[in-house]
C-alpha positions, 0 to 999 in steps of 0.5 A: 446361425444359419449361413447364406450363399456367399457371392465374392466381390472385390471392394477396394476401400480406404477405410480400415476395418478397425474404423468400421468396428468403432463406429458400430460398437453400440451393436455387437460384432460377429465372431472371428472365422475359424480354421484359417489356413494360408498356403503358398501356391507358386511364385505369384500366388497364395491361397487363403481358406477358412470356415464360419465360426461355430458361434457368433454374437452377430450375423456375418454379412461379409469377410474382409481380407487385408494383406500389406496395404491392400484390402478386399471384402468378401460378400457371401450370398449362398454357399457352404464352408469352408471358403477359399480366396486366392491372392494373386499377382504377388511378388516371387520370393516374398513373405506376406501377412494376411488378416481376415475379419468377419463383418456384421451390421454393427462392425468387424471382428478383431480378425485372424492373421496368417503368414506365408511366402510365394515360391522363389524364382530360379536363375534366368540362365545357367552355362558351362564355364569350363570342362576337363576330364574330372569335372565341370565348372558352372555359372548361373544368373542371380535369382530376383527377389528373395534367395536363401541358397541355390540347389545344384542337381547333376544327373545321368542314367546311373548317377545323381549328385545334389549340392546346396550353395550360396554362390552363383558358380561351382566346380563339380567333380564327376565320376565318368570321364567323357560322360554326359551330365544334366545340370539343374539350378533351383532357388531356395527361400523360406524352405521353399524351392523353385519349381522350374530350374535353370538347366544345361547339359554338358560332357567331361573331357574323355581320358587320354589313351592308357598307353601308345606303342609303335612297331616298324612294319616295313620301310614305309609304314609303322604299326601304332597301338593305343590301349584304352584307359582303365576305369569308367569312361566314354569316348567315340573315336581316336585320333593319331597325329604324326610328324617328322621330328623338327618338322611342322608338317603334322598329319593325323588319322581318325577312326572309331574307337575299338579295343584295342586300337591298331592303325598302320601309318603308311607312305612314310619315309624309310629310315626316318624317326617320327613323333607320334601322339594319340588322343580320344575324342567325343562330341568334339572334346579331345583328351590330353595326348600320350606320345612316343617316337618310332622309326621306319625300317631301312630299305632292302636289297632287290631281285634275290635269286637262289642257286646251287642248292645241295644238302648243306649249302646254297648260293644267293645273288641280288641287287643292292638298294639305293639310299644310305646303309652300312652293310648287307646281311644274307640270312638263311633262317631255318623254318623247320623245327631244329634246323641250323641256319647261316648269317653272312654279312657283306660290306656296302661295297662288297659283291652282290652274291654270297654262300649260306653254308653248314645248313641242316639237310632236308630242311626248309629255309627262308633266305633274305638280304637286309640292309643294316645301319647302326642298331637297325635292319631292313625288313625282309621284303625280298625273302625266298623260301628254299629247301636243302636236299634231304639225306638218304635213309640211314638203312636201306636194305632188301630184308626178304624176298620170294621167287617173284618179289623183293621186300625192302626195308627203310629206316630214316633215323638221322638223330639230331640231323633234322632231315625231313623226308616226305616220300621214297621214290623206288625204281626196280626193273623200270617200275617206279613206286612212291611210298610215304617215309613213314612206311618202313617196308615196301614189297616189289612184286612180279619180278623174275625168279632166281635173279639179281635185280638193281634197286634205285632210291631217291628221297623227296621232301615237300613243304607247306610253302610249295617248296620241295627238294630231292636227294641224290640217288642210292643203289642196292641189289637184291636177289629173288629166290628160286621158284618151287617148281622142282616136282620132287618124288620118292622112289625105290622104297624099302624098310629103311631107305628110299631115293628122292629125285627132282628137276631144276628151277628157272635160271639154273645157272644161279643155283648154288645148292639144294636143301633137302628136309626128310620128314618123319611124319609119324614121330615128327623127326626131321633130317636136313641135307645140303647138296652142292649144285655142281659137286658132291654132298656138302653136309647133313644135319639131323634135326629133332633127334633123327638119324640118316645115312649118306648115300655114295651116289649123288648125280647132279645131272639127274638130281637124285639122292638116296636117303638111308637110316630110315625107320620102318613103317613110318610115314615120310615126306621130303621137302626140297628147295633150291639156294642161290646167293640171295637165300633159300627158295620156296620149298616143294614137297613129295606126297606122304610115303610109308617105309616097309614094315620090320620086327618092332623095337623094345617096349619101354616099361620104364615110362609105363603107367602102373596102377597097383591094387591090393591083389592086382596091377594094371599096366599101360605102356606106350607102343615101342619107340620103333614099332616098325609096323602095325603091332598085332599083339603084346606078350606080358611075362611076370613073376614074383620077386625071388620066385621061380614061377613065370607067368604070361598073358597076351593082349591086343591093346597097350594095357592089361590088368594082372589079377590074383597077385599077393598084396604088398609083394614085388613082381617083375614085368616084361612086355614084348611087341609083335608085328606081322614080321615077328616078335620084337626085341627085349632091351634094358627098358623092357622090364619093370619091377612093381609092388602090389599095394598095401591091402585092407587088413584081415579082421580080428576074431575070437575076441576075449576080455577078462577084468584084471582089476577094478580099472583094467581089462585084458583083451586077446584075439586071433586073426582071420588070416594070418597074413600081413597086408602092409608094412606096418600093422597096428590094432586099436582096442576100444573098451566102451562103457555100457549106458555111457559115452565113456570109452578107453582106447589102446593102440598096439603096433605089430602084426604078431601082437595079439594081446592088450590091456585096457587101463583107466576104466571105471570100476564095477562097470560093464564094458564092450570090447572091440578090436579094429585092425589098421594098416598104414597105406602109401599116403600115410593114411590107413586102411582099417577092418573092424573085428568080426566079434566083440567081448564083454567084461565087467571091471572088478569092484573097488572101494566105494565113493560116499553114499549119496545121502546120510542123515541121523535123527533122534527117535521120539521117546528113545534115548539110547539109539537114533534112526539113520537114513541113507542112500546108495552111492550113485553114478561113478561113486558106485564102484561095487556091490554093496556088502554092508554099511559102516556107521562110526562115531566117537564116544568117550574118545573111542571110535564106535562102529555099527554095521547095516546090511543092504536088506535093511532098505537104507534105514537102521538104528544106531545103539547103544548111545549115551542118553540124555542129550549127548551130541553125536556126529556120524560117518558112513562108509560103504564096504563093497563085496570082495573089497577089503577097503572101506569107501570114502566117508559121508559125514552126517548132521550133528544130532543129540540123544533123548533122555532116559530109556534102556542102555543098548547092547555094548557090542555095536548092536547092528553091523557088518560082520568083520571077523578076523581071519581066524574066525573064518572056518570055510567059504560057507561058515562064520564063527562070531562071538556075541557079548550078552552082558548088556542083558544083565545091566540093571539099567535096562531092566529084564531084557530078552535076547530074542534071536540073531538074523543074518542077511545081506549088508544092503538089507535094512533089517532093523526097521523091519525088526522094530515093527514086529513082535517076537512071534512075528519075528520068527515067522518073518525071518525064515530058518535056513531050511526054508530061506535056502529055497528062496533064490537068491537067499537074502535074509534068514534066521540063524536061531531056532524059535525057542532059542535063548542065549542062556542055553548057549552061554559059555564062560564069561558074558560071551557066547559063540555062534557059528553061522553056517556050520550045519552043512549036513542039515536037512534043507527040505525039513522046515521044522528042522533048525538049520543055519548053513551053509552060507554062499561064498563071496557074499557080505552078510550083516547080523542083527541081535533082537532083544526087548525089555519086559 
């Protein structure tokens, strides 16, 4: 329904809403309000809010609100829901039930009730009952009306504590001693807490100091030290109270708190024990006390004075103090590090003076006189500083002097005696010098020369307290040396002597002697002469290997001296100095002077340098040790050791090279020097024997090489010059294989050996042979010279290695022979010229052989073999020319013969001719027996032997003969008369064109053929049958040619 604006009116009525509703039951009443909420506002107010019902049976005229015995009616006019109604002037801490009803024309709705409480009130007052260092005890008034509990809140900047209590008092334990805290008390009722608490601020008592200590300061004051406590605390001031024991009069002193606290209690009674307490204070809160007891010191003696201070003792005097004491103590305490002091005790009625003894010299001391009582001593209020006298230096000397100065040295090392030294004070000839004791030397200048001087020394020690002390005086003496104003000069110069003259220095009465140094500048020799000033010569000392002769004349009055035994033409100077008891004065020197020339001494060839060559020797020598003048030239005399001829050369330098000498030969050399005065002397060292060096050897010539077997070559040679150039000569003979890096070297030692055999060579190879001559030199190295020519030679053949390849194959349609193919040995297996090839096999337990010449071109037929699938294995060996031994075998593959076919000849068919020794007729003729029985073998049909062919073992004749007819055979293979014209003769036919073996048959089935028998054959007639002579030293193969019908 539509709502109108509400105007709130307070209507006080004694009639209950239920009554009104009862009176209007005839008409419908409105519905209850919605969203009813009752809220607590403060300790005297509540707030009620609601909304109109969503639907109502009757129009709402107003709302009636009831709590406890009160009733209020709300009349609405215009306005919008929700509605708020404040309920005020309520009791604090009280629970209220509030009911709201909708009011219509016919009556009121049943109503909605809500319950809420007003906030409780806080206590009226809160106060601090007591406080201590660990916390606060608090109390407060009981709150009016409803109270469930009290909430106690304690706060400070870095701390908060909350407690809920049912009582009205509590002790709060707090962390900061002497800390300030804010305390708040709240009331709690029905889960509500009062808004404005009762509050109070308070501080805990500060803690007592951590510790208190007392130190007697002097007779009338004490030093008090307070330590701050550990942990967190707050305090602003300290307080110290003090009183004499068993006395009620207490004094106190306060001050701001610092760390640590130190305070002096002054104006106290000397020698009195005090009770002392310390406190911490903040905001008029004082901590508990910490206490101690302490006594002031006794009073001291006065008017202390010191006298008679020396290196180890001092005298003290004073006036005794007033008051009670048992005795006095004179204390001389060392202040310098390591200083030893003294303690003297004087009884109460004793004297007022005493002596400290046994003190360390040159040290600072604090002297005081103290009063003593049992376990107590007075303060040192009357102390005085004093220093004992320092010691003189442990060493004080004149360490050196000159003609106008003294050099003083000091050493202040007193070991464990601690004697302080600040300055040396030196007085020499009315001049005073002050230097630090850290210096070890002092030069005193501008003194008179050649004089004895007094040197006075004292030591002064200064200390930081303004105290100083001075040692006793020490005196030493020192001589200044004579000056060098002697003006020496050299006179009366000869080749081996001169005179020296000089004048006397200042204060000549103090001169004891003169020292002369005669210096040979040329060879750095020195002669020392000591002369007494008033007597004859004292001594002469040759220095650095110089000799001198003493003169019989020395005139002290004229100060002259004759020096003899000098070396001619050398530069001299003389240094002279005067000597007094203090030492030798500064030297004065003459000008440089040469003695006169003389004939030279001998030249020392023993120390000369020699540079020997093959045919020359270079010599470099030093001038004579005694040249005695200017060397104008040198003469070199030399001859071969054991020879009679003497040769000589001249040179104006000290080196020469002598040429045209024999190598490796000894020569004796002598060198003589010359000056303008004449020729020098000869001594044992003037001669030296030297050898020419080992030279490069002469080359070998006419080198010849001859092979003596398959692996050796004999080499011989001559020498270009039959002269050895060194002690040991040897030769290397090198055989270098052609087209290979292989070589063999033979070394042969001995100059006269001219033949060698080079072994270990490869067979049938060409070699170049070279000879190199070697000579061992002086450094164990060698000189070498290659030969001027080389020789060529081929090693002899040897049994061959295996062929490189060997294979046997059966032939299609053939059953009595097979085709063999092979290749020559290669590389180092080829050890000769192949004469023929031998193929062997086993047949019926018997070894069969077939031979092939080189001309067959590595192919040939093996026959006759057993037909019809007989399996064979063949071995091939090579026969080299001029070698009677077969080479290594090469085994073929296994192969079988074909089926049927004629039976081949039984005498091996083709093979190398190997007749016995008796069959050789000459070097050009061979006789062979030929078996022709196979011709009549019925198994072969009508066979026809067509001829015999002779050729090189290397020729593959079989292949060629198989491919041509009988007519071609006679054309291809020429008879001897034609073949001999071919160079070289390789293959020829040994039978005529119409030859048939039946015409030559002899007894049995053999016939004899002589190869090469017709030595008288006309070789120029091609129609004439010839078959000889053969070439000597060659290997031949013969082939029998036959065919069937």
